[in-house]
C-alpha positions in Angstrom: -7.5 -3.5 -11.2 -10.3 -0.5 -10.7 -8.9 3.0 -11.5 -10.4 6.0 -10.1 -9.6 9.3 -11.3 -10.9 12.5 -10.0 -9.6 14.6 -12.4 -7.2 16.6 -10.2 -5.1 13.8 -9.1 -3.8 10.3 -9.9 -4.3 8.9 -6.3 -6.2 9.5 -3.0 -2.9 8.7 -0.5 -0.3 10.8 -1.9 0.0 13.5 0.8 -0.2 10.9 3.7 2.0 8.9 2.0 4.2 11.9 2.4 2.8 13.0 5.6 4.4 9.4 7.4 7.5 8.9 5.3 8.4 13.2 6.7 7.3 12.1 10.7 9.8 9.0 10.4 12.4 11.3 9.0 13.4 9.1 5.8 13.8 10.6 2.6 11.8 9.0 -0.4 15.2 7.1 -2.2 15.3 5.5 1.7 11.3 4.2 1.6 12.4 3.4 -2.0 14.9 0.9 -0.9 12.8 -0.6 1.8 10.2 -0.8 0.0 12.2 -2.9 -2.6 13.6 -5.1 0.0 10.1 -6.3 0.6 9.7 -7.5 -3.0 8.1 -4.0 -5.0 9.5 -2.2 -7.7 10.0 1.3 -6.1 12.1 4.0 -6.7 12.8 7.4 -5.3 11.1 8.9 -8.3 7.8 6.5 -7.9 7.7 7.4 -4.5 8.0 11.3 -5.7 5.2 10.7 -8.5 2.6 9.2 -6.1 3.2 12.1 -3.2 2.5 14.7 -6.3 -0.3 12.7 -7.1 1.5 12.4 -11.1 1.2 8.5 -10.2 -1.6 5.8 -9.8 -0.9 3.3 -7.0 -2.3 -0.5 -7.6 -3.9 -1.8 -4.8 -1.1 -4.2 -3.8 1.2 -1.2 -3.3 -1.6 0.7 -1.3 -1.3 -2.9 1.4 2.8 -2.9 1.3 2.7 0.8 1.9 0.2 0.4 4.6 2.1 -2.4 6.1 5.8 -0.5 6.0 4.4 1.8 8.0 2.1 -0.5 10.6 -1.2 1.6 9.3 -4.6 0.7 7.9 -5.3 1.2 4.5 -8.0 3.1 4.8 -6.0 5.6 6.8 -4.2 5.9 3.3 -6.8 5.9 1.9 -8.8 8.9 4.0 -11.3 6.9 5.2 -10.1 7.4 8.3 -8.2 9.7 10.2 -7.1 7.1 12.8 -3.8 5.5 12.0 
């Protein structure tokens, strides 16, 4: 796994994740529970830490989040503004 660190945030998907989650009107706890049903180890604290940029996010979790929200990993990573 390659980790990118910009000195400020441990990930670059936090703001996009929060945007997608709030647009659907779901809580961090609900999102974590739904991702758990897909076999991933998320908790509401995990989601909070990702959104705050305090947690590294491995590539397989980025894919899981993108799949859940029916968006591209490029959108989550900020490479495009097209969902």
